[in-house]
C-alpha positions as CSV (number, residue, x, y, z in Angstrom):
1,M,144.2,53.0,114.2
2,S,143.6,56.3,115.9
3,A,144.8,58.4,113.0
4,A,142.3,56.9,110.6
5,N,139.5,57.1,113.1
6,D,140.3,60.8,113.8
7,L,140.4,61.7,110.1
8,L,137.3,59.8,109.1
9,R,135.3,60.9,112.2
10,D,135.8,64.6,111.4
11,Y,136.5,64.8,107.7
12,Q,134.8,61.8,106.0
13,H,132.9,64.3,103.8
14,V,136.0,65.7,102.2
15,I,138.3,62.6,102.0
16,A,137.9,60.6,98.8
17,E,140.7,58.1,99.6
18,L,142.5,57.3,102.8
19,R,145.4,54.8,102.9
20,L,147.3,53.7,105.9
21,I,150.4,51.8,104.9
22,T,152.3,49.6,107.3
23,G,155.4,47.7,106.7
24,S,158.5,46.1,108.2
25,K,160.4,47.9,110.9
26,G,157.3,49.8,112.1
27,I,156.9,51.8,108.8
28,F,153.7,53.8,109.0
29,D,152.5,56.1,106.3
30,V,149.3,58.1,106.0
31,I,148.2,59.0,102.4
32,V,145.2,61.2,101.8
33,D,143.8,61.5,98.3
34,G,147.2,60.4,96.8
35,D,149.3,62.8,98.9
36,M,151.6,61.7,101.7
37,L,150.4,63.3,104.9
38,Y,152.7,61.6,107.4
39,S,155.5,59.1,107.2
40,K,157.3,57.5,110.0
41,A,160.1,56.6,107.6
42,V,160.7,60.4,107.1
43,T,160.2,61.5,110.7
44,H,161.9,58.5,112.3
45,R,159.2,58.5,115.0
46,H,155.6,57.5,115.7
47,A,153.1,60.3,115.3
48,K,152.0,61.9,118.5
49,P,148.3,61.6,119.4
50,G,146.3,64.0,117.3
51,E,149.3,64.9,115.2
52,V,148.0,63.4,111.9
53,L,144.7,65.1,112.4
54,D,146.4,68.4,113.0
55,L,148.5,68.0,109.8
56,F,145.4,67.2,107.8
57,R,143.6,70.3,109.2
58,E,146.6,72.5,108.3
59,K,147.0,71.1,104.7
60,Y,143.4,70.4,103.6
61,A,140.8,71.7,106.0
62,Q,141.5,75.2,107.2
63,D,138.1,76.4,106.1
64,V,136.2,73.1,106.3
65,E,133.7,72.4,109.0
66,V,134.0,69.0,110.8
67,Y,131.5,66.3,109.8
68,E,128.3,66.8,111.6
69,R,127.4,63.7,113.5
């Protein structure tokens, strides 16, 4: 999953728990540390490439450096 790879690549040092929930009819939810970050059920569309990572940065990581590889 691209969304999970993006989040863990750049912010593994600040994420305690990451859950990707899939279900029937293409349901796709991204939950970070217990908070819903993205839900296809709410938006009625798939996330665009990089969209979940951008949402994470806006909500959780405005002042956080990306993980140094």
